[in-house]
C-alpha positions as CSV (number, residue, x, y, z in Angstrom):
1,M,15.7,-100.8,53.5
2,D,12.6,-102.0,51.8
3,S,9.6,-99.9,53.1
4,S,7.3,-102.8,52.4
5,V,8.1,-104.1,55.8
6,I,5.9,-101.3,57.2
7,T,2.3,-102.5,57.5
8,G,-1.0,-100.9,58.4
9,S,-0.7,-98.0,55.9
10,T,-3.8,-96.6,54.3
11,I,-1.9,-94.5,51.8
12,P,-1.3,-96.2,48.4
13,E,2.3,-96.6,47.3
14,P,3.4,-94.3,44.5
15,R,3.7,-95.9,41.1
16,D,4.4,-94.6,37.6
17,G,1.5,-92.9,35.9
18,I,-0.6,-91.7,38.8
19,E,-2.0,-88.3,38.0
20,F,-2.4,-85.1,40.1
21,E,-4.0,-81.7,39.6
22,S,-0.8,-79.8,40.5
23,H,2.7,-80.4,41.6
24,E,1.7,-79.3,45.1
25,A,-1.0,-82.0,45.2
26,A,1.8,-84.5,44.1
27,Y,4.0,-83.3,46.9
28,S,1.1,-83.6,49.4
29,F,0.6,-87.2,48.2
30,Y,4.3,-88.0,48.7
31,K,4.3,-86.4,52.1
32,D,1.3,-88.5,53.2
33,Y,3.0,-91.6,51.9
34,A,6.2,-90.7,53.7
35,K,4.3,-90.1,56.9
36,S,2.6,-93.5,56.7
37,V,5.9,-95.3,56.0
38,G,8.2,-93.3,58.4
39,F,10.5,-90.8,56.8
40,G,10.8,-87.0,56.3
41,T,10.5,-85.4,52.9
42,A,12.0,-82.4,51.1
43,K,11.4,-80.7,47.7
44,L,14.6,-81.6,46.0
45,S,14.3,-79.6,42.8
46,S,11.8,-78.0,40.3
47,R,12.0,-76.6,36.8
48,R,9.9,-74.0,34.9
49,S,9.1,-73.7,31.2
50,R,11.2,-71.1,29.4
51,S,8.2,-69.9,27.4
52,S,5.3,-70.1,29.8
53,K,7.3,-69.8,33.0
54,E,5.1,-72.4,34.6
55,F,6.4,-75.4,36.5
56,I,6.8,-78.5,34.3
57,D,9.0,-80.7,36.4
58,A,9.6,-81.4,40.1
59,K,11.4,-83.9,42.3
60,F,10.7,-84.8,45.9
61,S,12.9,-86.9,48.1
62,C,13.7,-88.4,51.5
63,I,15.4,-85.9,53.7
64,R,18.5,-88.2,53.7
65,Y,18.7,-88.0,49.9
66,G,22.2,-87.2,48.5
67,N,25.5,-86.7,50.2
68,K,26.8,-83.8,52.3
69,Q,28.8,-81.3,50.4
70,Q,31.2,-79.3,52.6
71,S,34.4,-77.5,51.9
72,D,37.3,-79.4,53.4
73,D,38.6,-76.1,55.0
74,A,35.3,-75.1,56.5
75,I,36.0,-73.6,60.0
76,N,32.6,-74.6,61.5
77,P,31.1,-77.3,59.2
78,R,27.3,-77.6,59.6
79,P,26.0,-81.1,60.4
80,S,23.8,-82.6,57.7
81,P,21.3,-85.5,57.7
82,K,22.2,-86.6,54.2
83,I,23.6,-90.1,54.0
84,G,23.2,-91.0,50.3
85,C,19.6,-92.3,50.4
86,K,18.2,-92.6,46.9
87,A,14.4,-92.6,47.8
88,S,12.6,-90.1,45.7
89,M,9.6,-89.3,43.5
90,H,9.9,-87.5,40.2
91,V,6.8,-85.8,38.7
92,K,6.2,-84.1,35.3
93,R,3.5,-81.9,33.8
94,R,1.4,-83.0,30.8
95,Q,0.2,-80.8,28.0
96,N,-3.3,-80.8,29.6
97,G,-2.0,-79.4,32.8
98,K,-2.1,-82.7,34.8
99,W,0.9,-83.9,36.6
100,Y,2.0,-87.6,36.7
101,I,4.6,-89.7,38.4
102,Y,7.5,-90.0,36.0
103,S,9.7,-92.2,38.3
104,F,9.7,-93.5,41.8
105,V,12.5,-94.9,43.9
106,K,11.2,-96.8,46.9
107,E,14.2,-98.2,48.7
108,H,16.0,-96.4,51.6
109,N,19.4,-97.1,53.0
110,H,18.4,-96.3,56.6
111,E,15.8,-97.4,59.2
112,L,12.3,-96.0,58.8
113,L,10.5,-94.6,61.8
114,P,6.7,-94.7,61.5
115,A,6.2,-94.4,65.3
116,Q,8.3,-91.3,65.5
117,V,7.4,-89.7,62.2
118,H,5.7,-86.7,63.8
119,F,9.1,-85.4,64.8
120,F,10.2,-84.8,61.2
121,R,10.0,-81.2,60.3
122,S,8.0,-81.9,57.1
123,H,5.2,-83.5,59.2
124,R,5.1,-81.1,62.2
125,N,2.4,-78.8,60.8
126,D,-0.1,-81.6,60.4
127,D,-3.1,-81.6,62.7
128,P,-2.0,-83.4,65.8
129,L,-5.6,-84.3,66.6
130,K,-5.6,-86.8,63.7
131,N,-3.2,-88.9,65.6
132,D,-4.3,-91.0,68.5
133,I,-1.9,-90.2,71.3
134,R,-2.3,-93.4,73.2
135,I,-1.7,-95.5,70.1
136,R,1.4,-93.6,69.2
137,R,2.7,-94.0,72.7
138,R,2.3,-97.7,72.5
139,K,4.0,-97.8,69.1
140,N,6.9,-95.8,70.5
141,L,7.4,-98.0,73.5
142,S,7.3,-101.1,71.4
143,S,9.8,-99.7,68.9
144,V,12.2,-98.2,71.3
145,S,13.8,-101.6,72.0
146,K,14.7,-102.1,68.4
147,L,15.3,-98.6,67.0
148,F,18.4,-96.5,67.8
149,G,18.2,-92.9,66.1
150,A,14.7,-92.7,67.0
151,Y,12.7,-90.0,68.8
152,Q,11.6,-90.2,72.4
153,N,7.9,-90.4,72.8
154,V,6.4,-86.9,73.3
155,D,2.7,-86.5,73.2
156,C,1.4,-83.9,70.8
157,L,-0.6,-82.3,73.6
158,E,-3.4,-81.4,71.3
159,G,-3.8,-77.6,70.9
160,Y,-0.5,-76.6,72.3
161,M,1.7,-78.5,69.9
162,K,-0.1,-76.8,67.0
163,N,1.6,-73.6,68.0
164,Q,5.0,-75.1,68.9
165,H,6.9,-75.4,65.7
166,D,10.4,-76.5,66.6
167,K,12.8,-75.1,64.0
168,G,15.7,-77.2,65.1
169,R,16.8,-74.7,67.8
170,S,20.1,-75.5,69.5
171,L,21.9,-74.4,72.6
172,V,24.0,-71.3,72.2
173,L,27.3,-72.2,73.7
174,E,30.7,-70.6,73.5
175,S,33.7,-72.4,72.0
176,G,34.9,-75.1,74.4
177,D,31.8,-75.1,76.6
178,A,30.7,-78.5,75.5
179,Q,34.1,-80.0,76.3
180,V,34.0,-78.3,79.8
181,L,30.6,-80.0,80.4
182,L,31.8,-83.3,79.2
183,D,34.9,-83.1,81.4
184,L,32.6,-82.4,84.4
185,F,30.3,-85.3,83.6
186,M,33.3,-87.7,83.3
187,H,34.7,-86.4,86.6
188,M,31.4,-86.8,88.3
189,Q,31.0,-90.4,87.0
190,E,34.5,-91.3,88.2
191,E,33.5,-90.1,91.6
192,N,30.3,-92.1,91.6
193,P,29.0,-94.3,88.7
194,K,25.4,-93.5,89.5
195,F,25.8,-89.9,88.4
196,F,23.1,-89.3,85.7
197,Y,23.0,-87.2,82.6
198,A,21.1,-87.1,79.3
199,V,21.6,-85.2,76.1
200,D,19.0,-84.2,73.5
201,L,20.0,-83.3,69.9
202,N,17.8,-81.8,67.2
203,E,17.5,-83.2,63.7
204,E,20.7,-81.5,62.6
205,H,22.6,-83.2,65.3
206,R,23.1,-80.0,67.3
207,L,23.0,-80.0,71.1
208,R,19.5,-78.8,72.1
209,N,18.8,-79.8,75.7
210,L,21.0,-81.2,78.4
211,F,20.1,-82.6,81.9
212,W,22.2,-83.9,84.8
213,V,21.8,-84.8,88.4
214,D,24.3,-86.1,91.0
215,T,23.6,-89.0,93.3
216,K,23.0,-86.8,96.3
217,G,20.2,-85.2,94.4
218,M,18.6,-88.6,93.7
219,E,19.0,-89.6,97.4
220,D,17.5,-86.3,98.6
221,Y,14.5,-86.8,96.3
222,S,14.0,-90.4,97.6
223,N,13.5,-88.8,101.1
224,F,11.7,-85.6,100.1
225,D,9.6,-86.1,97.0
226,D,6.5,-84.3,98.3
227,V,7.4,-80.8,96.9
228,V,9.6,-79.9,94.0
229,C,10.2,-76.4,92.5
230,F,11.1,-76.2,88.8
231,D,12.9,-72.8,88.6
232,T,13.3,-71.2,85.2
233,T,14.3,-67.7,86.5
234,Y,17.8,-67.7,85.0
235,F,16.4,-68.7,81.6
236,T,13.5,-66.3,81.5
237,N,15.7,-63.4,82.6
238,K,18.0,-64.1,79.7
239,Y,21.1,-65.0,81.7
240,K,24.2,-65.9,79.7
241,I,23.7,-69.6,80.3
242,P,20.2,-70.9,79.8
243,L,20.0,-72.7,83.1
244,V,17.0,-74.2,84.9
245,F,17.0,-76.0,88.3
246,F,14.9,-78.7,90.0
247,I,14.9,-77.7,93.7
248,G,13.6,-79.4,96.8
249,V,13.9,-78.9,100.5
250,N,15.2,-81.2,103.2
251,H,14.3,-81.6,106.9
252,H,16.7,-78.8,107.9
253,I,14.9,-76.3,105.6
254,Q,17.9,-76.4,103.3
255,P,17.4,-76.3,99.5
256,T,18.3,-79.5,97.7
257,L,19.4,-79.6,94.1
258,L,17.4,-82.3,92.4
259,G,18.7,-81.7,88.9
260,C,20.1,-79.1,86.5
261,A,19.4,-78.5,82.8
262,L,20.5,-76.3,79.9
263,I,17.6,-75.7,77.5
264,A,17.3,-74.2,74.0
265,D,13.7,-72.9,74.3
266,E,10.4,-73.0,76.2
267,T,8.4,-75.2,73.8
268,V,6.2,-78.0,75.0
269,Y,8.6,-80.4,73.4
270,T,11.6,-79.2,75.5
271,F,9.6,-79.2,78.7
272,D,8.1,-82.6,78.0
273,W,11.5,-84.1,77.2
274,L,13.0,-82.5,80.3
275,M,10.2,-83.7,82.6
276,Q,10.3,-87.3,81.3
277,T,14.1,-87.4,81.6
278,W,14.0,-86.1,85.2
279,F,11.2,-88.5,86.0
280,M,13.4,-91.4,84.8
281,A,16.4,-90.1,86.7
282,M,14.3,-90.1,89.9
283,G,13.4,-93.7,89.7
284,E,10.1,-93.0,88.0
285,R,8.6,-91.5,91.1
286,A,6.4,-88.5,90.4
287,P,6.4,-85.6,93.0
288,Q,3.2,-85.0,95.0
289,L,3.3,-81.3,94.2
290,M,5.3,-79.3,91.6
291,L,5.8,-75.5,91.7
292,T,6.6,-73.5,88.6
293,D,6.2,-70.1,87.0
294,Q,2.9,-69.3,85.3
295,N,3.5,-70.8,81.8
296,N,1.1,-72.5,79.5
297,T,3.7,-74.8,77.9
298,L,4.9,-75.9,81.3
299,K,1.3,-76.5,82.4
300,A,0.7,-78.7,79.4
301,A,4.0,-80.7,79.8
302,I,3.5,-81.3,83.5
303,G,-0.1,-82.3,83.0
304,A,1.0,-84.9,80.4
305,V,4.0,-86.3,82.2
306,F,2.7,-86.1,85.8
307,P,-1.1,-86.4,85.6
308,Q,-1.4,-87.3,89.3
309,T,0.9,-84.5,90.5
310,C,-0.6,-81.3,92.0
311,H,0.7,-78.4,89.9
312,C,0.8,-74.9,91.4
313,F,2.4,-71.6,90.5
314,C,4.9,-69.9,92.9
315,L,3.2,-66.9,94.5
316,W,6.3,-64.6,94.0
317,H,6.3,-65.4,90.3
318,I,2.7,-64.0,90.1
319,L,3.3,-61.0,92.3
320,E,6.6,-59.8,90.7
321,K,4.8,-59.6,87.3
322,I,2.2,-57.1,88.5
323,P,4.3,-53.9,88.0
324,R,5.3,-55.0,84.5
325,Q,2.0,-56.3,83.3
326,L,-0.1,-53.5,84.8
327,E,2.4,-50.6,84.3
328,Y,-0.4,-48.2,83.4
329,L,-1.8,-48.6,86.9
330,S,1.3,-47.0,88.4
331,L,-0.6,-43.9,89.6
332,W,-3.0,-46.2,91.6
333,H,-0.5,-48.9,92.4
334,D,-0.6,-48.7,96.1
335,N,-4.4,-48.6,96.2
336,F,-4.6,-51.5,93.7
337,M,-2.2,-53.6,95.8
338,V,-4.2,-53.1,98.9
339,K,-7.4,-54.4,97.2
340,F,-5.4,-57.1,95.4
341,N,-3.9,-58.4,98.6
342,K,-7.2,-58.4,100.3
343,C,-8.8,-60.4,97.5
344,I,-5.9,-62.9,97.4
345,F,-4.8,-63.3,101.0
346,K,-8.0,-62.5,103.0
347,S,-10.5,-64.5,101.1
348,W,-11.5,-67.4,103.3
349,T,-13.6,-69.3,100.8
350,E,-13.6,-69.7,97.0
351,E,-16.9,-67.8,96.8
352,Q,-15.5,-64.9,98.7
353,F,-12.6,-64.7,96.4
354,E,-14.8,-64.8,93.3
355,K,-16.9,-61.9,94.6
356,R,-13.8,-59.8,95.6
357,W,-12.1,-60.5,92.3
358,S,-15.1,-59.3,90.3
359,K,-15.2,-56.1,92.3
360,L,-11.4,-55.6,91.7
361,L,-11.8,-56.0,87.9
362,D,-14.6,-53.4,87.8
363,K,-12.9,-50.9,90.1
364,F,-9.7,-50.8,88.0
365,N,-11.3,-51.6,84.6
366,L,-9.3,-54.8,84.1
367,R,-11.8,-57.1,82.5
368,E,-10.2,-56.8,79.0
369,V,-6.6,-57.2,80.2
370,E,-5.4,-60.6,78.8
371,W,-2.9,-61.3,81.6
372,V,-5.5,-60.6,84.3
373,R,-7.9,-63.0,82.5
374,S,-5.1,-65.6,82.5
375,L,-4.7,-65.2,86.2
376,Y,-8.4,-65.9,86.8
377,E,-8.4,-68.9,84.4
378,D,-5.4,-70.3,86.4
379,R,-6.8,-69.3,89.8
380,K,-6.7,-72.9,91.1
381,Y,-3.0,-73.0,90.5
382,W,-2.0,-70.1,92.8
383,V,-4.8,-68.5,94.8
384,P,-4.5,-69.5,98.5
385,A,-8.3,-70.0,98.9
386,F,-7.9,-73.1,96.6
387,M,-4.9,-74.5,98.4
388,R,-6.5,-76.3,101.4
389,D,-5.0,-79.7,102.4
390,V,-1.7,-79.1,100.5
391,S,1.8,-78.2,101.9
392,F,4.4,-76.2,100.0
393,A,7.1,-76.9,102.6
394,G,8.2,-73.2,102.5
395,L,8.9,-73.2,98.7
396,S,6.1,-70.9,97.8
397,T,6.7,-67.4,99.2
398,M,5.6,-63.8,98.7
399,S,9.0,-62.7,97.2
400,R,11.9,-64.4,95.6
401,S,14.3,-63.1,98.3
402,E,12.3,-65.1,100.9
403,S,12.3,-68.3,98.7
404,L,14.8,-71.1,99.2
405,T,15.4,-71.0,95.4
406,S,17.1,-67.6,95.8
407,S,19.9,-69.3,97.7
408,Y,21.5,-70.2,94.3
409,D,21.6,-66.6,93.2
410,K,24.9,-66.1,94.9
411,Y,26.4,-68.7,92.6
412,V,24.8,-67.6,89.3
413,H,24.7,-64.1,87.9
414,A,23.5,-62.7,84.6
415,E,27.0,-62.7,83.0
416,T,28.2,-66.0,84.5
417,S,30.0,-68.0,81.8
418,M,29.8,-71.8,81.4
419,R,33.3,-72.3,82.8
420,E,32.5,-70.1,85.8
421,F,29.3,-71.9,86.4
422,I,31.0,-75.3,86.4
423,E,33.3,-74.1,89.2
424,Q,30.3,-72.6,91.0
425,Y,28.4,-75.9,90.6
426,K,31.2,-77.8,92.3
427,K,31.0,-75.2,95.1
428,I,27.2,-75.7,95.3
429,L,27.8,-79.4,95.9
430,E,30.5,-78.7,98.4
431,D,28.4,-76.2,100.4
432,R,25.4,-78.4,100.3
433,Y,27.3,-81.3,101.9
434,E,28.9,-79.0,104.4
435,E,25.6,-77.3,105.5
436,E,23.7,-80.6,105.9
437,A,26.5,-82.3,107.7
438,K,26.7,-79.4,110.1
439,A,22.9,-79.5,110.7
440,D,23.1,-83.2,111.4
441,F,26.1,-82.7,113.7
442,D,24.2,-80.0,115.7
443,A,21.2,-82.3,116.0
444,W,23.3,-84.9,117.7
445,H,25.1,-82.5,120.1
446,E,22.5,-79.8,120.9
447,T,19.3,-79.9,122.8
448,A,16.5,-77.5,122.0
449,E,16.1,-74.8,124.6
450,L,12.5,-74.4,125.9
451,K,11.4,-70.8,126.4
452,S,7.9,-71.3,127.9
453,P,5.9,-73.9,129.9
454,S,3.7,-74.5,126.8
455,P,2.9,-78.2,126.3
456,F,3.0,-77.7,122.5
457,E,6.6,-76.5,122.7
458,K,7.6,-79.4,125.0
459,Q,5.8,-81.9,122.7
460,M,7.7,-80.8,119.5
461,S,11.1,-80.1,121.0
462,L,12.2,-83.7,120.4
463,V,10.1,-84.3,117.3
464,Y,11.0,-81.4,115.0
465,T,14.5,-80.8,113.7
466,H,16.2,-77.8,115.3
467,E,15.5,-75.5,112.4
468,I,11.8,-76.2,112.2
469,F,11.5,-76.2,116.0
470,K,12.9,-72.7,116.2
471,K,10.3,-71.4,113.8
472,F,7.5,-73.3,115.5
473,Q,8.7,-72.0,118.9
474,V,8.1,-68.4,117.6
475,E,4.5,-69.4,116.9
476,V,4.1,-70.9,120.3
477,L,5.4,-67.7,122.0
478,G,3.4,-65.5,119.6
479,A,0.1,-67.2,120.8
480,A,0.3,-65.1,123.9
481,A,-0.3,-62.0,121.8
482,C,-3.5,-63.5,120.3
483,H,-7.1,-63.0,121.4
484,L,-9.9,-65.2,120.1
485,K,-13.6,-64.7,119.8
486,K,-16.1,-67.4,118.9
487,E,-18.1,-66.4,115.8
488,S,-20.3,-69.4,115.1
489,Q,-20.8,-73.1,115.9
490,D,-22.7,-76.0,114.3
491,E,-22.8,-79.7,114.9
492,T,-19.2,-80.3,113.7
493,T,-17.4,-77.0,113.3
494,T,-16.6,-74.0,115.4
495,M,-15.5,-70.7,113.7
496,Y,-13.2,-68.2,115.6
497,T,-11.9,-64.8,114.9
498,V,-8.4,-64.4,116.2
499,K,-6.9,-61.0,116.8
500,D,-3.1,-61.0,116.4
501,F,-1.9,-58.0,118.3
502,E,1.6,-58.4,116.8
503,D,0.6,-57.6,113.3
504,G,-2.7,-56.0,114.0
505,Q,-4.6,-58.4,111.7
506,N,-7.7,-60.6,112.2
507,Y,-7.7,-64.2,111.2
508,M,-10.4,-66.8,110.7
509,V,-9.8,-70.2,112.3
510,E,-12.1,-73.2,111.7
511,W,-11.9,-76.1,114.2
512,N,-13.6,-79.5,113.9
513,E,-13.0,-81.3,117.1
514,T,-14.5,-84.6,115.9
515,K,-12.0,-84.9,113.0
516,S,-9.2,-82.9,114.7
517,D,-9.2,-80.6,111.6
518,I,-8.1,-77.0,112.0
519,Y,-7.7,-74.4,109.3
520,C,-6.4,-70.8,109.6
521,S,-6.8,-68.0,107.1
522,C,-3.1,-67.2,107.4
523,R,-2.5,-70.6,105.9
524,S,0.8,-71.2,107.7
525,F,0.4,-75.0,107.6
526,E,-0.2,-75.0,103.8
527,Y,2.7,-72.7,103.0
528,K,5.2,-73.5,105.8
529,G,4.2,-77.0,107.0
530,Y,3.6,-76.3,110.7
531,L,0.7,-74.8,112.6
532,C,0.5,-71.1,113.3
533,R,-0.1,-69.2,116.6
534,H,-3.7,-68.6,115.7
535,A,-4.4,-72.3,115.5
536,I,-2.4,-73.0,118.6
537,V,-4.5,-70.5,120.7
538,V,-7.7,-72.1,119.4
539,L,-6.4,-75.6,120.3
540,Q,-5.4,-74.4,123.8
541,M,-8.8,-72.7,124.5
542,S,-10.6,-75.9,123.2
543,G,-8.8,-78.0,125.8
544,V,-6.4,-79.7,123.3
545,F,-2.8,-79.6,124.5
546,S,-1.0,-81.5,121.9
547,I,-0.6,-80.9,118.1
548,P,-2.9,-83.3,116.2
549,P,-0.6,-85.9,114.5
550,K,-1.9,-85.0,111.0
551,Y,-0.3,-81.6,111.4
552,V,3.1,-83.0,112.2
553,L,4.7,-83.6,108.8
554,Q,7.3,-86.4,109.0
555,R,9.5,-84.4,106.6
556,W,10.1,-81.9,109.3
557,T,10.9,-84.4,112.1
558,N,14.0,-86.1,113.3
559,A,12.6,-89.3,111.8
560,A,12.4,-87.7,108.3
561,L,14.9,-90.1,106.8
562,S,13.3,-93.2,108.4
563,R,12.0,-95.8,106.0
564,H,8.9,-96.2,108.2
565,P,6.2,-93.6,108.8
566,I,6.0,-92.3,112.3
567,S,3.1,-93.5,114.3
568,E,0.3,-91.4,115.8
569,R,2.0,-91.7,119.2
570,L,4.5,-88.9,119.0
571,D,5.8,-89.8,122.4
572,E,7.3,-92.9,120.7
573,V,9.1,-90.6,118.4
574,Q,10.4,-88.5,121.3
575,T,11.6,-91.6,123.0
576,K,13.3,-92.9,119.8
577,V,15.0,-89.5,119.4
578,R,16.3,-89.6,122.9
579,R,17.7,-93.1,122.4
580,Y,19.2,-92.1,119.1
581,N,20.9,-89.0,120.5
582,D,22.3,-91.0,123.4
583,L,23.8,-93.6,121.2
584,C,25.3,-91.0,118.9
585,R,27.1,-89.4,121.8
586,R,28.3,-92.7,123.1
587,A,29.5,-93.7,119.6
588,I,31.6,-90.5,119.5
589,I,33.2,-91.3,122.8
590,L,33.8,-94.9,121.6
591,G,35.4,-93.5,118.4
592,E,37.8,-91.3,120.3
593,E,38.9,-94.1,122.7
594,G,39.0,-96.8,120.0
595,S,41.2,-94.9,117.7
596,L,44.0,-94.4,120.2
597,S,45.7,-97.8,119.3
598,Q,45.3,-100.7,116.9
599,E,44.3,-103.0,119.7
600,S,41.6,-100.6,121.0
601,Y,40.4,-100.1,117.5
602,N,40.0,-103.9,116.9
603,I,38.1,-104.2,120.2
604,A,35.7,-101.3,119.3
605,L,35.2,-102.6,115.8
606,C,34.4,-106.1,116.9
607,A,31.9,-104.8,119.5
608,I,30.2,-102.6,117.0
609,R,29.8,-105.4,114.5
610,E,28.4,-107.8,117.1
611,A,26.0,-105.2,118.4
612,L,24.9,-104.2,114.9
613,K,24.3,-107.9,114.1
614,Q,22.2,-108.5,117.2
615,C,20.2,-105.3,116.8
616,A,19.4,-106.0,113.1
617,S,18.3,-109.5,114.0
618,L,16.1,-108.3,116.7
619,N,14.5,-105.5,114.6
620,N,13.9,-107.8,111.6
621,S,12.2,-110.3,113.9
622,A,10.0,-107.5,115.3
623,E,9.1,-106.3,111.7
624,T,8.2,-109.8,110.5
625,S,5.8,-110.3,113.4
626,A,4.3,-106.8,113.2
627,C,1.0,-106.1,111.6
628,P,1.6,-104.6,108.1
629,N,-1.2,-102.1,108.5
630,T,0.2,-98.6,108.2
631,S,-3.0,-96.7,108.8
632,G,-1.5,-95.3,112.0
633,S,0.8,-92.9,110.1
634,I,0.2,-89.2,110.7
635,E,0.1,-88.2,107.0
636,E,-1.0,-90.3,104.0
637,E,1.5,-88.4,101.9
638,N,4.3,-89.5,104.3
639,Q,3.3,-93.1,103.8
640,Y,3.7,-92.7,100.1
641,R,7.1,-91.2,100.4
642,N,8.6,-93.8,102.7
643,T,7.4,-97.0,101.0
644,S,10.5,-99.1,100.8
645,K,12.4,-97.0,98.4
646,E,16.1,-97.7,98.5
647,R,18.1,-94.6,98.7
648,A,20.8,-93.9,96.2
649,P,24.2,-93.5,97.8
650,D,25.9,-90.2,98.3
651,L,28.3,-88.7,95.8
652,Q,31.7,-88.2,97.4
653,V,33.0,-84.7,96.9
654,T,36.6,-84.1,97.5
655,G,37.6,-81.0,99.4
656,A,38.9,-79.8,102.7
657,D,38.6,-82.3,105.5
658,K,36.4,-80.3,107.8
659,A,35.2,-81.5,111.2
660,T,31.6,-80.9,110.6
661,R,31.7,-83.4,107.7
662,R,32.5,-86.3,109.9
663,A,28.8,-86.9,110.5
664,G,28.2,-87.8,106.9
665,A,31.6,-89.5,106.2
666,A,30.3,-93.0,106.8
667,N,27.6,-92.7,104.2
668,T,29.9,-91.1,101.7
669,K,32.5,-93.9,102.0
670,E,29.9,-96.6,101.8
671,S,28.4,-95.2,98.6
672,N,31.8,-95.3,96.9
673,R,32.3,-99.0,97.7
674,S,29.8,-99.9,95.0
675,S,31.4,-101.9,92.3
676,A,32.7,-99.9,89.3
677,V,30.6,-100.1,86.2
678,K,31.3,-99.1,82.6
679,K,31.1,-95.3,82.3
680,G,30.1,-93.5,79.2
681,K,28.2,-90.5,77.8
682,Q,25.5,-90.4,75.3
683,V,23.9,-88.1,72.8
684,T,20.3,-88.1,71.5
685,R,18.6,-86.8,68.5
686,S,15.2,-85.2,68.1
687,G,13.7,-86.5,71.3
688,D,16.0,-89.4,72.1
689,V,16.9,-89.8,75.8
690,N,20.4,-91.1,76.5
691,L,20.9,-92.0,80.0
692,G,23.9,-92.3,82.4
693,G,23.0,-94.2,85.5
694,Q,24.2,-96.9,87.9
695,E,24.7,-99.4,85.1
696,G,26.4,-97.1,82.7
697,F,24.3,-95.8,79.9
698,H,21.5,-97.2,77.7
699,L,20.5,-95.7,74.4
700,M,16.8,-95.3,73.9
701,G,16.3,-94.4,70.3
702,I,18.9,-94.0,67.3
703,S,18.3,-96.3,64.3
704,D,19.5,-99.9,64.3
705,L,22.5,-99.2,62.1
706,G,25.6,-101.1,61.4
707,P,29.0,-99.5,62.2
708,T,29.4,-98.0,58.8
709,Q,26.0,-96.5,58.6
710,S,26.2,-95.1,62.1
711,H,29.5,-93.6,61.3
712,N,28.0,-91.9,58.2
713,M,25.1,-90.6,60.2
714,M,27.3,-89.0,62.8
715,P,28.6,-85.5,62.0
716,A,32.2,-84.6,62.4
717,Q,31.3,-81.9,64.8
718,L,28.4,-80.6,66.8
719,Q,27.8,-76.9,66.3
720,N,29.6,-75.4,69.4
721,A,30.5,-79.0,70.6
722,V,33.6,-81.1,70.4
723,P,34.0,-84.1,68.1
724,T,34.8,-86.4,71.1
725,V,31.1,-86.2,72.1
726,F,30.5,-88.6,69.2
727,H,33.8,-90.3,68.7
728,N,33.9,-91.9,72.1
729,I,30.6,-93.7,71.5
730,M,31.4,-94.9,68.0
731,P,30.8,-97.4,66.7
732,T,30.7,-100.4,69.1
733,Q,28.2,-98.8,71.5
734,F,25.6,-98.5,68.8
735,Q,24.2,-101.9,69.3
736,N,20.7,-103.1,69.5
737,I,19.2,-103.5,72.9
738,A,16.5,-105.9,74.1
739,S,13.3,-104.4,75.6
740,T,14.2,-105.9,79.0
741,H,17.1,-103.4,79.2
742,L,14.7,-100.5,79.5
743,H,14.2,-101.4,83.2
744,D,17.9,-101.1,83.8
745,T,17.7,-97.3,83.5
746,R,15.7,-97.0,86.6
747,L,17.1,-96.5,90.0
748,P,16.9,-99.4,92.4
749,R,13.6,-99.7,94.2
């Protein structure tokens, strides 16, 4: 390919006779030229004088110069980027010490990539601040529709990328692991074409990062996108498989698996690629809040990919590091933890935290400890005093054992192999369906038992799901063991001290009657998503006998899966739940009677179809005439989550036909009626994202090559991977795609 097609370069093209002060200066010139045009460089050869021992000759080339030389009987042939390109620059030294261009070959036999040139290893040490990130992003997006082999857009993230030198790391897999993963993906796609996976290869065509998510995970996220935990525990603890999870929580307080990945390292590039890929798999809907470990590279990547998302650190991640990071304090550990816990969990205001933190540092001489300084710099990411008006939905706890993320520990152990994990992964899916189906079934057939005459308990008994109601019920009953004392009052706010006789602690509660705002220093609402006993006793003593609507999160209610936000009139929700439960019970009776004979089945089916048609017509007419204003919703965040997003269908999982699954059988069957689409698998290089989704897969990236060239670029084997990963996509799938196809990779809206 003639590089003259690339315009806008400010670097002059090499020509015979140009002089340089040294051969290093000549190579620097060739690198700058290559960067402006769009290819990587290498020092091909050099020669010294036999007498003076000084360099007198050097040749620089494109990284694809020459042909791969490999022994035919090599057991594990190493992939090579060489495809016979002739582009090069030959320089020689004059008698006066100057260097000059002796010859220059301009033409390449492959596509040039000016928009993605920063991914080539020869250009990675350049100052990223010299590149305008926004301009490069626009160039990437415009070029992705015409370039195949290309590199997914990853911002340089200023200072962080300076220290993130990717040396072409690849996943360390045992022999056959790649084939096992491929077989899993093929099976999952046969079960449901909307199963999604993406593969990332490094410059040497080795498997570097891998991501996948089943359709149930996509559906769960469409319903519960408020809080997501990105769990890297297994990777950071050096488990045998470098596994990371995206985890959410449903309305039954059950963990949901929103995606899995195998990663090669913890660089900004890897996390950026992973977050962008996950974002695309989830229909390009960013979470409202994301929880992670304290990690600067994660912080940079999430800030770049999800600028509007609230990023926080899991409390247990911070707390478990204290013994390791402050090991020399072991003699004073108990005393230190008392002071530390008081500072972190008893500070009502930010100012109070700042004062106590300063005293803590002085008392234990911690001002020069780097990790402690990092905790303070990141205080807004994890200190409870800074967490007002957020909700972690139970995903941020004091210890991992209390966290929902620990529920996967029974499936994954330090020595779990890839083959073992694949079997465990299938069991995770099986158990997840089983547990949720059972919770739904119980919700239809069981009525919450009231244990007190409290109006709060009665109010929420038909609003909350069974699991949340049981936890809230404990708080209602615990209010009897609380005594409050008014501390201060101004025009808008009243401050109370609440003595909790059960744990012997005092808590501060702030109540604003005008706005119906209530805050407790135990921060139950922020961390668990429902009001605590201390807030309940203040409401009761203030003459308020119902939970303010803003403190009833729709994600915890029986209307959690509704497309419409619940109104401020919670009695309407209670009435709807009663009608819903009654219809479900009657439907079960109808199913039992209607299944006894073909004639009764036909009658029941006809009646159901006619009733469904009439109800849908009635409800659609009511929605059309209704005012579109949704200001009556109880939570602004709930409005965002339920804005007409079409849910992805369930993935059918084969297994034992258990009774408790019947509740979810209809949805499962319906999801598998979707028309079959072409299924495939894809591989990416150096930042490409290859996507498997509802319409098959669309390549984003790899050079616009003909069949012969693409065959030459593809290695015979991935290191630790099987040849079929490439052979099944060669060569007809390497076709150019129009820019309009980019939208096909998104989930339906």
